[in-house]
VOPAGU-2260 file (C-alpha; in pm, 1 decimal, decimal comma):
REM VOPAGU-2260
SITE   aa  ch    i         X         Y         Z
SITE  UNK   A    0   16547,2    9843,0   12613,5
SITE  UNK   A    1   16453,7    9651,9   12280,2
SITE  UNK   A    2   16257,6    9415,1   12479,2
SITE  UNK   A    3   16091,1    9698,9   12678,0
SITE  UNK   A    4   15983,2    9860,5   12365,0
SITE  UNK   A    5   15842,0    9543,1   12215,0
SITE  UNK   A    6   15634,5    9466,5   12505,7
SITE  UNK   A    7   15547,6    9824,2   12529,4
SITE  UNK   A    8   15420,7    9842,1   12172,8
SITE  UNK   A    9   15209,3    9513,2   12202,7
SITE  UNK   A   10   15031,4    9698,8   12485,7
SITE  UNK   A   11   14989,9   10032,9   12298,1
SITE  UNK   A   12   14890,5    9853,7   11974,1
SITE  UNK   A   13   14602,4    9674,6   12158,8
SITE  UNK   A   14   14488,0   10009,6   12298,6
SITE  UNK   A   15   14553,2   10239,1   11991,3
SITE  UNK   A   16   14576,5   10019,1   11700,0
SITE  UNK   A   17   14379,1   10251,2   11451,3
SITE  UNK   A   18   14639,6   10512,1   11478,3
SITE  UNK   A   19   14900,9   10319,3   11263,0
SITE  UNK   A   20   15256,7   10251,6   11280,6
SITE  UNK   A   21   15393,3   10596,1   11254,0
SITE  UNK   A   22   15215,1   10703,6   11578,4
SITE  UNK   A   23   15318,4   10369,7   11737,8
SITE  UNK   A   24   15688,4   10477,5   11641,9
SITE  UNK   A   25   15675,6   10837,5   11771,3
SITE  UNK   A   26   15512,6   10673,3   12129,1
SITE  UNK   A   27   15817,3   10425,7   12147,6
SITE  UNK   A   28   16056,6   10718,6   12115,2
SITE  UNK   A   29   15871,2   10891,2   12371,9
SITE  UNK   A   30   15881,8   10601,3   12617,6
SITE  UNK   A   31   16258,6   10589,1   12587,5
SITE  UNK   A   32   16301,5   10943,8   12662,5
SITE  UNK   A   33   16075,1   10908,0   12986,9
SITE  UNK   A   34   16331,4   10653,0   13110,5
SITE  UNK   A   35   16562,2   10952,2   13078,5
SITE  UNK   A   36   16389,5   11221,2   13231,6
SITE  UNK   A   37   16448,7   11373,4   13578,1
SITE  UNK   A   38   16174,4   11339,7   13883,4
SITE  UNK   A   39   16135,2   11729,4   13833,6
SITE  UNK   A   40   16024,1   11706,9   13473,6
SITE  UNK   A   41   15804,8   11386,6   13559,8
SITE  UNK   A   42   15663,5   11606,1   13867,2
SITE  UNK   A   43   15551,4   11878,6   13621,8
SITE  UNK   A   44   15327,4   11659,1   13389,5
SITE  UNK   A   45   15443,1   11928,5   13139,7
SITE  UNK   A   46   15477,9   11683,2   12838,2
SITE  UNK   A   47   15103,3   11526,4   12881,6
SITE  UNK   A   48   14816,6   11689,5   12699,0
SITE  UNK   A   49   14439,0   11760,0   12775,5
SITE  UNK   A   50   14353,4   11429,0   12551,7
SITE  UNK   A   51   14610,1   11226,8   12770,4
SITE  UNK   A   52   14425,1   11199,6   13088,7
SITE  UNK   A   53   14431,8   10880,9   13270,1
SITE  UNK   A   54   14264,5   10717,3   13589,9
SITE  UNK   A   55   14463,4   10537,7   13861,3
SITE  UNK   A   56   14258,1   10338,7   14092,4
SITE  UNK   A   57   14385,3   10349,5   14450,9
SITE  UNK   A   58   14254,3   10081,1   14666,1
SITE  UNK   A   59   14306,0   10123,9   15067,6
SITE  UNK   A   60   14172,2   10066,6   15414,7
SITE  UNK   A   61   14286,9   10418,3   15520,4
SITE  UNK   A   62   14048,8   10618,0   15322,6
SITE  UNK   A   63   13777,4   10666,4   15619,8
SITE  UNK   A   64   13775,5   10969,3   15844,9
SITE  UNK   A   65   13805,1   10784,5   16154,5
SITE  UNK   A   66   14142,9   10658,8   16066,1
SITE  UNK   A   67   14272,5   10920,1   15830,7
SITE  UNK   A   68   14070,3   11226,6   15878,3
SITE  UNK   A   69   14125,2   11482,3   15590,4
SITE  UNK   A   70   14504,9   11403,4   15502,6
SITE  UNK   A   71   14487,8   11157,5   15278,0
SITE  UNK   A   72   14205,0   11299,3   15035,6
SITE  UNK   A   73   14366,8   11629,7   15061,7
SITE  UNK   A   74   14688,8   11480,7   14951,3
SITE  UNK   A   75   14498,2   11324,6   14660,6
SITE  UNK   A   76   14341,9   11654,6   14564,5
SITE  UNK   A   77   14673,2   11847,7   14569,3
SITE  UNK   A   78   14807,4   11539,1   14365,0
SITE  UNK   A   79   14552,2   11606,4   14096,2
SITE  UNK   A   80   14589,0   11960,3   14107,4
SITE  UNK   A   81   14966,4   11941,0   14059,1
SITE  UNK   A   82   14897,4   11663,7   13779,0
SITE  UNK   A   83   14572,8   11763,5   13601,5
SITE  UNK   A   84   14628,9   11481,6   13340,2
SITE  UNK   A   85   14591,1   11204,5   13622,8
SITE  UNK   A   86   14265,2   11122,6   13815,7
SITE  UNK   A   87   14269,5   10934,6   14133,4
SITE  UNK   A   88   13995,2   10703,4   14170,4
SITE  UNK   A   89   13962,7   10628,8   14551,3
SITE  UNK   A   90   13846,9   10242,2   14626,4
SITE  UNK   A   91   13781,6   10241,4   15019,0
SITE  UNK   A   92   13776,6    9872,8   15184,1
SITE  UNK   A   93   13680,7    9846,0   15509,1
SITE  UNK   A   94   13966,2    9701,6   15763,0
SITE  UNK   A   95   13808,8    9368,3   15850,1
SITE  UNK   A   96   13746,6    9319,4   15488,8
SITE  UNK   A   97   14068,2    9433,1   15325,1
SITE  UNK   A   98   14247,1    9115,5   15253,9
SITE  UNK   A   99   13974,9    8939,1   15129,7
SITE  UNK   A  100   13878,4    9250,4   14928,9
SITE  UNK   A  101   14208,9    9300,4   14768,7
SITE  UNK   A  102   14220,6    8954,3   14683,8
SITE  UNK   A  103   13890,8    8956,9   14498,4
SITE  UNK   A  104   13984,7    9246,7   14306,6
SITE  UNK   A  105   14329,8    9095,9   14217,6
SITE  UNK   A  106   14174,6    8749,0   14110,2
SITE  UNK   A  107   13878,7    8918,1   13924,5
SITE  UNK   A  108   14094,4    9106,1   13708,4
SITE  UNK   A  109   13967,9    9440,0   13837,6
SITE  UNK   A  110   14178,7    9760,5   13741,1
SITE  UNK   A  111   14428,7    9799,6   14034,1
SITE  UNK   A  112   14700,3   10040,4   14008,0
SITE  UNK   A  113   14808,5   10127,5   14378,3
SITE  UNK   A  114   14693,3    9963,0   14699,2
SITE  UNK   A  115   14805,4    9946,7   15058,9
SITE  UNK   A  116   14934,0    9690,0   15279,5
SITE  UNK   A  117   14962,8    9718,8   15669,0
SITE  UNK   A  118   15227,9    9457,9   15715,4
SITE  UNK   A  119   15501,3    9274,9   15577,8
SITE  UNK   A  120   15325,1    8956,8   15628,3
SITE  UNK   A  121   15000,9    9080,1   15440,1
SITE  UNK   A  122   15249,2    9215,4   15182,1
SITE  UNK   A  123   15353,6    8824,5   15131,1
SITE  UNK   A  124   15011,6    8724,7   15149,0
SITE  UNK   A  125   14924,0    8927,5   14823,8
SITE  UNK   A  126   15252,5    8836,3   14665,8
SITE  UNK   A  127   15164,7    8474,5   14710,3
SITE  UNK   A  128   14894,8    8500,5   14466,3
SITE  UNK   A  129   15139,7    8601,3   14198,7
SITE  UNK   A  130   15520,4    8617,9   14231,5
SITE  UNK   A  131   15525,8    8915,1   14002,9
SITE  UNK   A  132   15244,8    9101,7   14214,2
SITE  UNK   A  133   15442,4    9419,1   14255,2
SITE  UNK   A  134   15606,6    9683,9   14029,6
SITE  UNK   A  135   15970,4    9689,4   14090,1
SITE  UNK   A  136   16063,8   10022,7   14226,4
SITE  UNK   A  137   16425,6    9933,2   14281,4
SITE  UNK   A  138   16638,7   10241,1   14169,2
SITE  UNK   A  139   16346,1   10519,9   14191,4
SITE  UNK   A  140   16491,4   10831,0   14315,2
SITE  UNK   A  141   16249,8   10855,6   14582,2
SITE  UNK   A  142   16328,1   10564,4   14751,9
SITE  UNK   A  143   16643,5   10730,7   14882,6
SITE  UNK   A  144   16460,0   10954,9   15107,0
SITE  UNK   A  145   16354,1   10686,1   15347,7
SITE  UNK   A  146   16564,1   10524,5   15639,6
SITE  UNK   A  147   16693,1   10190,9   15486,0
SITE  UNK   A  148   16558,7    9986,5   15774,8
SITE  UNK   A  149   16200,7   10093,8   15688,7
SITE  UNK   A  150   16238,2    9963,6   15333,3
SITE  UNK   A  151   16357,5    9607,5   15426,4
SITE  UNK   A  152   16002,0    9443,7   15481,3
SITE  UNK   A  153   15923,7    9523,2   15092,4
SITE  UNK   A  154   16273,5    9406,8   15004,4
SITE  UNK   A  155   16264,5    9059,7   14805,6
SITE  UNK   A  156   16581,8    8940,2   14692,3
SITE  UNK   A  157   16770,8    9285,8   14679,4
SITE  UNK   A  158   16471,4    9435,1   14489,4
SITE  UNK   A  159   16237,5    9694,3   14662,5
SITE  UNK   A  160   15847,6    9663,1   14594,0
SITE  UNK   A  161   15695,5    9923,9   14799,8
SITE  UNK   A  162   15712,5   10252,6   14986,4
SITE  UNK   A  163   15677,7   10309,0   15361,4
SITE  UNK   A  164   15431,1   10559,5   15557,1
SITE  UNK   A  165   15495,5   10700,0   15879,1
SITE  UNK   A  166   15677,5   10481,8   16143,4
SITE  UNK   A  167   15525,4   10338,8   16475,2
SITE  UNK   A  168   15660,0   10117,7   16763,2
SITE  UNK   A  169   15500,1    9829,7   16973,7
SITE  UNK   A  170   15502,6    9764,9   17333,0
SITE  UNK   A  171   15365,8    9984,4   17618,8
SITE  UNK   A  172   15215,0   10335,7   17644,9
SITE  UNK   A  173   15280,5   10470,9   17995,1
SITE  UNK   A  174   15094,3   10750,6   18173,9
SITE  UNK   A  175   15379,7   10977,9   18261,7
SITE  UNK   A  176   15181,1   11218,8   18466,4
SITE  UNK   A  177   15093,6   10923,2   18702,0
SITE  UNK   A  178   15458,2   10809,7   18709,9
SITE  UNK   A  179   15578,2   11128,7   18789,9
SITE  UNK   A  180   15310,1   11169,4   19064,1
SITE  UNK   A  181   15413,3   10826,4   19236,4
SITE  UNK   A  182   15811,8   10891,1   19161,9
SITE  UNK   A  183   15834,7   10616,7   18907,3
SITE  UNK   A  184   16093,7   10565,4   18630,8
SITE  UNK   A  185   16064,8   10358,6   18302,7
SITE  UNK   A  186   16220,5   10009,8   18381,4
SITE  UNK   A  187   16532,1    9931,7   18216,6
SITE  UNK   A  188   16513,6    9554,0   18247,9
SITE  UNK   A  189   16258,6    9287,6   18281,8
SITE  UNK   A  190   16330,1    9262,3   18687,7
SITE  UNK   A  191   16272,4    9658,8   18721,3
SITE  UNK   A  192   15952,1    9615,7   18504,5
SITE  UNK   A  193   15818,8    9355,3   18769,4
SITE  UNK   A  194   15923,9    9561,8   19070,1
SITE  UNK   A  195   15737,4    9865,5   18903,2
SITE  UNK   A  196   15424,3    9668,0   18848,9
SITE  UNK   A  197   15440,5    9566,6   19243,1
SITE  UNK   A  198   15475,8    9925,8   19332,1
SITE  UNK   A  199   15163,2   10025,8   19111,3
SITE  UNK   A  200   14989,6    9751,9   19246,8
SITE  UNK   A  201   15058,5    9823,3   19611,5
SITE  UNK   A  202   14923,7   10192,1   19530,7
SITE  UNK   A  203   14593,7   10086,1   19400,7
SITE  UNK   A  204   14684,9   10144,6   19034,6
SITE  UNK   A  205   14630,9    9865,1   18781,2
SITE  UNK   A  206   15005,9    9829,0   18622,2
SITE  UNK   A  207   14909,8    9714,8   18283,6
SITE  UNK   A  208   14578,2    9772,3   18100,9
SITE  UNK   A  209   14534,1    9430,7   17906,0
SITE  UNK   A  210   14218,8    9333,7   17716,5
SITE  UNK   A  211   14081,8    9038,8   17537,2
SITE  UNK   A  212   14079,7    9169,7   17176,1
SITE  UNK   A  213   14259,7    8898,8   16979,7
SITE  UNK   A  214   14529,0    9135,0   16821,7
SITE  UNK   A  215   14612,1    9313,9   17133,8
SITE  UNK   A  216   14856,5    9079,0   17310,8
SITE  UNK   A  217   15095,0    9039,8   17049,9
SITE  UNK   A  218   15240,1    9391,1   17114,6
SITE  UNK   A  219   15382,3    9293,5   17436,1
SITE  UNK   A  220   15508,2    8927,9   17395,1
SITE  UNK   A  221   15579,5    9008,4   17025,2
SITE  UNK   A  222   15834,5    9296,4   17147,4
SITE  UNK   A  223   16001,5    9055,8   17398,4
SITE  UNK   A  224   16067,0    8832,4   17100,1
SITE  UNK   A  225   16270,7    9106,3   16934,1
SITE  UNK   A  226   16458,3    9155,0   17303,7
SITE  UNK   A  227   16526,8    8769,2   17258,8
SITE  UNK   A  228   16664,5    8802,1   16942,5
SITE  UNK   A  229   16410,7    8681,5   16713,2
SITE  UNK   A  230   16426,9    8833,0   16350,1
SITE  UNK   A  231   16308,5    8755,9   16011,2
SITE  UNK   A  232   16614,2    8512,8   15984,9
SITE  UNK   A  233   16493,6    8332,9   16300,8
SITE  UNK   A  234   16135,0    8333,7   16183,7
SITE  UNK   A  235   16259,6    8173,2   15845,8
SITE  UNK   A  236   16437,7    7888,7   16021,3
SITE  UNK   A  237   16122,2    7841,3   16232,2
SITE  UNK   A  238   15879,2    7809,8   15928,3
SITE  UNK   A  239   16156,3    7594,7   15770,4
SITE  UNK   A  240   16153,7    7335,5   16028,8
SITE  UNK   A  241   16504,7    7411,3   16138,4
SITE  UNK   A  242   16354,7    7573,0   16478,9
SITE  UNK   A  243   16059,0    7444,6   16654,4
SITE  UNK   A  244   15809,9    7649,2   16835,9
SITE  UNK   A  245   15902,3    7512,0   17178,6
SITE  UNK   A  246   16241,3    7725,2   17109,8
SITE  UNK   A  247   16334,0    7914,1   17417,0
SITE  UNK   A  248   16291,7    8225,8   17226,3
SITE  UNK   A  249   15928,9    8204,3   17188,8
SITE  UNK   A  250   15884,6    8027,2   17500,7
SITE  UNK   A  251   16023,6    8237,2   17709,3
SITE  UNK   A  252   15828,0    8561,3   17568,7
SITE  UNK   A  253   15474,4    8400,5   17596,3
SITE  UNK   A  254   15571,0    8296,8   17944,1
SITE  UNK   A  255   15681,2    8637,8   18057,2
SITE  UNK   A  256   15333,4    8758,8   17915,9
SITE  UNK   A  257   15133,6    8509,1   18112,2
SITE  UNK   A  258   15353,4    8576,5   18417,3
SITE  UNK   A  259   15216,8    8943,1   18442,0
SITE  UNK   A  260   14870,8    8796,3   18413,7
SITE  UNK   A  261   14916,2    8502,3   18697,1
SITE  UNK   A  262   15089,1    8786,1   18916,7
SITE  UNK   A  263   14768,8    9013,5   18897,3
SITE  UNK   A  264   14973,7    9298,7   18697,1
SITE  UNK   A  265   14630,4    9339,8   18473,7
SITE  UNK   A  266   14296,0    9416,0   18529,9
SITE  UNK   A  267   14092,2    9085,2   18672,4
SITE  UNK   A  268   13833,2    9105,0   18405,8
SITE  UNK   A  269   14079,8    9175,2   18131,0
SITE  UNK   A  270   13892,9    8858,0   17940,9
SITE  UNK   A  271   13599,6    9091,6   17931,8
SITE  UNK   A  272   13758,3    9415,6   17833,6
SITE  UNK   A  273   13737,8    9582,8   17460,6
SITE  UNK   A  274   14067,9    9765,8   17356,8
SITE  UNK   A  275   13874,1   10087,6   17378,8
SITE  UNK   A  276   13777,2   10006,3   17771,1
SITE  UNK   A  277   14167,9    9949,5   17832,4
SITE  UNK   A  278   14237,4   10308,9   17676,8
SITE  UNK   A  279   13975,6   10436,7   17925,3
SITE  UNK   A  280   14168,0   10293,5   18214,3
SITE  UNK   A  281   14506,5   10447,4   18096,0
SITE  UNK   A  282   14350,9   10775,2   18002,6
SITE  UNK   A  283   14171,8   10823,9   18327,5
SITE  UNK   A  284   14452,0   10726,9   18536,1
SITE  UNK   A  285   14314,4   10407,5   18676,2
SITE  UNK   A  286   14602,8   10205,4   18478,4
SITE  UNK   A  287   14964,5   10302,3   18452,3
SITE  UNK   A  288   15047,3   10134,4   18123,5
SITE  UNK   A  289   14888,1    9960,0   17845,2
SITE  UNK   A  290   14950,1    9702,3   17560,5
SITE  UNK   A  291   14906,8    9885,2   17206,3
SITE  UNK   A  292   15142,0   10050,4   16959,0
SITE  UNK   A  293   15206,5   10429,6   16941,0
SITE  UNK   A  294   14930,1   10494,9   16698,8
SITE  UNK   A  295   14695,5   10483,1   16992,5
SITE  UNK   A  296   14854,3   10776,4   17172,0
SITE  UNK   A  297   14602,8   11039,9   17032,7
SITE  UNK   A  298   14290,9   10857,5   17129,3
SITE  UNK   A  299   14420,6   10786,3   17477,0
SITE  UNK   A  300   14480,3   11146,2   17518,4
SITE  UNK   A  301   14158,5   11236,6   17408,2
SITE  UNK   A  302   14022,0   11072,8   17743,6
SITE  UNK   A  303   14204,4   11352,3   17930,8
SITE  UNK   A  304   14438,7   11594,7   17764,2
SITE  UNK   A  305   14602,6   11678,3   18092,5
SITE  UNK   A  306   14770,3   11340,9   18116,6
SITE  UNK   A  307   15095,0   11298,4   17933,5
SITE  UNK   A  308   15103,6   10949,0   17736,5
SITE  UNK   A  309   15418,4   10833,2   17632,3
SITE  UNK   A  310   15585,3   10537,7   17477,1
SITE  UNK   A  311   15810,2   10273,5   17643,7
SITE  UNK   A  312   15981,3    9983,0   17486,3
SITE  UNK   A  313   15900,2    9635,0   17684,8
SITE  UNK   A  314   16217,3    9550,5   17844,8
SITE  UNK   A  315   16406,2    9252,4   17831,5
SITE  UNK   A  316   16621,6    9019,6   18033,5
SITE  UNK   A  317   16942,1    9067,7   17879,2
SITE  UNK   A  318   16878,8    9358,6   17622,9
SITE  UNK   A  319   16590,5    9585,1   17511,5
SITE  UNK   A  320   16559,2    9619,2   17140,7
SITE  UNK   A  321   16351,7    9881,8   16969,2
SITE  UNK   A  322   16129,6    9755,5   16687,8
SITE  UNK   A  323   15974,4    9923,6   16390,1
SITE  UNK   A  324   15609,7    9887,7   16280,9
SITE  UNK   A  325   15551,1   10083,7   15971,1
SITE  UNK   A  326   15178,0   10160,0   15938,0
SITE  UNK   A  327   15129,1   10127,4   15585,9
SITE  UNK   A  328   15326,5   10033,1   15302,7
SITE  UNK   A  329   15213,7   10146,6   14938,9
SITE  UNK   A  330   15258,6    9945,4   14657,1
SITE  UNK   A  331   15191,7    9923,2   14262,3
SITE  UNK   A  332   15040,2    9638,2   14080,6
SITE  UNK   A  333   15289,2    9517,8   13823,4
SITE  UNK   A  334   14995,5    9482,6   13569,1
SITE  UNK   A  335   14932,7    9870,3   13584,0
SITE  UNK   A  336   14910,5   10033,1   13253,9
SITE  UNK   A  337   15029,9   10350,9   13393,2
SITE  UNK   A  338   15356,5   10252,0   13574,6
SITE  UNK   A  339   15518,2   10609,4   13582,0
SITE  UNK   A  340   15203,1   10788,8   13667,9
SITE  UNK   A  341   15157,8   10541,6   13960,0
SITE  UNK   A  342   15509,0   10589,6   14071,3
SITE  UNK   A  343   15427,7   10954,4   14077,6
SITE  UNK   A  344   15155,8   10895,7   14331,3
SITE  UNK   A  345   15322,6   10688,2   14533,4
SITE  UNK   A  346   15627,8   10931,9   14566,1
SITE  UNK   A  347   15371,5   11206,9   14641,0
SITE  UNK   A  348   15166,5   11017,4   14891,2
SITE  UNK   A  349   15472,5   10888,0   15056,7
SITE  UNK   A  350   15693,6   11201,5   15036,0
SITE  UNK   A  351   15788,5   11419,2   15303,4
SITE  UNK   A  352   15522,7   11674,4   15306,9
SITE  UNK   A  353   15226,4   11416,0   15325,9
SITE  UNK   A  354   15406,1   11226,6   15584,5
SITE  UNK   A  355   15472,2   11533,8   15771,2
SITE  UNK   A  356   15095,8   11599,2   15792,0
SITE  UNK   A  357   15010,1   11237,3   15889,2
SITE  UNK   A  358   15280,0   11218,1   16149,4
SITE  UNK   A  359   15168,2   11558,8   16317,7
SITE  UNK   A  360   14813,8   11407,2   16360,6
SITE  UNK   A  361   14914,6   11057,9   16442,3
SITE  UNK   A  362   15192,8   11165,5   16678,7
SITE  UNK   A  363   15421,6   10935,1   16471,6
SITE  UNK   A  364   15766,4   10938,4   16304,0
SITE  UNK   A  365   15816,1   10982,1   15927,6
SITE  UNK   A  366   16017,3   10722,8   15765,0
SITE  UNK   A  367   16149,7   11002,4   15544,8
SITE  UNK   A  368   16504,3   11108,5   15670,2
SITE  UNK   A  369   16486,8   11456,5   15584,0
SITE  UNK   A  370   16136,3   11527,9   15768,4
SITE  UNK   A  371   16201,7   11714,3   16084,9
SITE  UNK   A  372   16066,6   11521,5   16419,4
SITE  UNK   A  373   15940,7   11686,1   16721,3
SITE  UNK   A  374   16210,5   11592,0   16984,1
SITE  UNK   A  375   16001,7   11665,6   17267,5
SITE  UNK   A  376   15698,0   11511,4   17438,5
SITE  UNK   A  377   15568,1   11177,6   17297,1
SITE  UNK   A  378   15717,0   11168,4   16976,6
SITE  UNK   A  379   16046,0   11197,3   17135,8
SITE  UNK   A  380   16030,1   10859,4   17281,8
SITE  UNK   A  381   15900,5   10719,6   16955,6
SITE  UNK   A  382   16172,4   10865,8   16738,9
SITE  UNK   A  383   16444,7   10748,0   16979,1
SITE  UNK   A  384   16316,6   10396,1   16935,4
SITE  UNK   A  385   16253,5   10339,5   16550,3
SITE  UNK   A  386   16565,2   10564,5   16445,2
SITE  UNK   A  387   16810,5   10350,8   16636,0
SITE  UNK   A  388   17054,3   10150,1   16394,5
SITE  UNK   A  389   16962,7    9841,9   16597,9
SITE  UNK   A  390   16558,8    9879,6   16544,2
SITE  UNK   A  391   16421,1    9563,2   16421,3
SITE  UNK   A  392   16128,4    9478,8   16270,2
SITE  UNK   A  393   15815,4    9377,3   16486,0
SITE  UNK   A  394   15843,4    9024,9   16535,8
SITE  UNK   A  395   15476,2    8900,5   16436,1
SITE  UNK   A  396   15535,8    9097,1   16101,0
SITE  UNK   A  397   15817,2    8856,5   16015,0
SITE  UNK   A  398   15595,2    8570,7   15975,8
SITE  UNK   A  399   15547,0    8474,6   15617,7
SITE  UNK   A  400   15170,5    8524,9   15559,8
SITE  UNK   A  401   14913,2    8700,0   15749,1
SITE  UNK   A  402   14715,3    8395,0   15783,4
SITE  UNK   A  403   14987,8    8224,5   15958,5
SITE  UNK   A  404   15077,4    8520,1   16164,0
SITE  UNK   A  405   14690,7    8516,4   16266,7
SITE  UNK   A  406   14694,9    8156,0   16360,4
SITE  UNK   A  407   15022,7    8192,1   16570,5
SITE  UNK   A  408   14829,5    8511,3   16763,1
SITE  UNK   A  409   14551,0    8302,4   16822,7
SITE  UNK   A  410   14750,7    8006,0   16983,3
SITE  UNK   A  411   14928,5    8234,2   17222,3
SITE  UNK   A  412   14603,8    8407,4   17312,0
SITE  UNK   A  413   14449,5    8070,8   17419,2
SITE  UNK   A  414   14765,9    8021,3   17612,1
SITE  UNK   A  415   14722,3    8366,4   17782,6
SITE  UNK   A  416   14352,8    8270,7   17875,9
SITE  UNK   A  417   14462,8    7943,9   18069,0
SITE  UNK   A  418   14547,7    7690,1   17824,4
SITE  UNK   A  419   14828,3    7472,0   17916,4
SITE  UNK   A  420   15152,0    7546,4   17746,4
SITE  UNK   A  421   15231,7    7225,2   17594,1
SITE  UNK   A  422   14867,8    7235,5   17433,2
SITE  UNK   A  423   14916,8    7565,4   17268,7
SITE  UNK   A  424   15271,8    7491,8   17143,9
SITE  UNK   A  425   15138,1    7201,5   17008,4
SITE  UNK   A  426   14854,8    7394,9   16815,2
SITE  UNK   A  427   15084,9    7658,9   16706,1
SITE  UNK   A  428   15345,7    7401,2   16558,1
SITE  UNK   A  429   15064,6    7227,3   16373,7
SITE  UNK   A  430   14968,2    7561,0   16215,3
SITE  UNK   A  431   15314,0    7642,9   16133,4
SITE  UNK   A  432   15388,5    7249,1   15977,0
SITE  UNK   A  433   15051,8    7292,4   15764,8
SITE  UNK   A  434   15177,0    7643,0   15611,3
SITE  UNK   A  435   15496,6    7460,3   15521,5
SITE  UNK   A  436   15317,9    7161,4   15367,2
SITE  UNK   A  437   15095,6    7407,0   15166,4
SITE  UNK   A  438   15406,5    7608,9   15043,6
SITE  UNK   A  439   15572,3    7289,6   14947,9
SITE  UNK   A  440   15255,3    7185,0   14700,7
């Protein structure tokens, strides 16, 4: 505690030096008292005066109406109402520019208090800029509210540095209305999946709506990686050189994906399709399944509300493992001048009430254990997957950095588009080796 007070005093002296040593002592005592307060007293903000108002800058890719609607802005407004001494300055960065935008702000020394990451690999990408990038949240009472598995991607050395939002899963969405009409059932094994695809093709229906957008394919072969036993420990061995990319776990996954293309189970013009066009095929009943994540259910339903769109895991040859894809992790910059207020904001934004609203609109599953879940319809199939004890982190997100993850995905995409397997594997291995060499510098 003494060390904390000394560091706190240095910072306070810079900001409030003219107040004198007496005021410093009072503030130091108040800082100690803050550590012992309950969350309830913190949430009221009762000890803040009108002259103590602060501003937290919140940077996110979620703050546009297309992705989040009013939920985030309504939550921010409600937080400010509950805590009139805290003002939230929203900093929206376009999705495509988000990684670069956050890096520019961090490296440029701009005020950044709270910001979002959309994957564990992006979490690591930012952490690579500075080992102490994130504020340590370990021991914060609100962390007890989340499913333990949902915290693993932001846990480093047993310390927790972020809070999860709603949970999705990846693999296939299917048109249950079409399945029921044709008397089809969700397959449990890879062989059953191939039989299903043959039946659909014979019925004049496209089995799997696949598109050419670079980020789409990963949700299929990446899911098979989980079925094959790939996890964070496996990926660490891959990046450390203990395992090569020609390992059967990886090769089997991408060959299974290439197989459904070669068998004609995807649109013949898939290389020219955008993801929105693939969603059209499923929403209108022209295709039975689509490669994507569960976040696409609402937008596919909009094509035809009479179609019942559900989620299914990509079945494996031996076992089928559910994966978790948390849409967003909220983190706090360790250099924030207002750590306690930032924690309040994260606890509120990722708390049960806000997550319930997000889950209702996105047909997702709250990562808060106590939040009620709709066990009927589309959400039931998602909840059944992500809340299983053996649910694992979606494989591509176990790759150390966003940059390497993208290079692996691009290498697989080239193989799926017709490149020889040996060439694709060599290119991917080169990217892994280069990333390892860079880490070693």
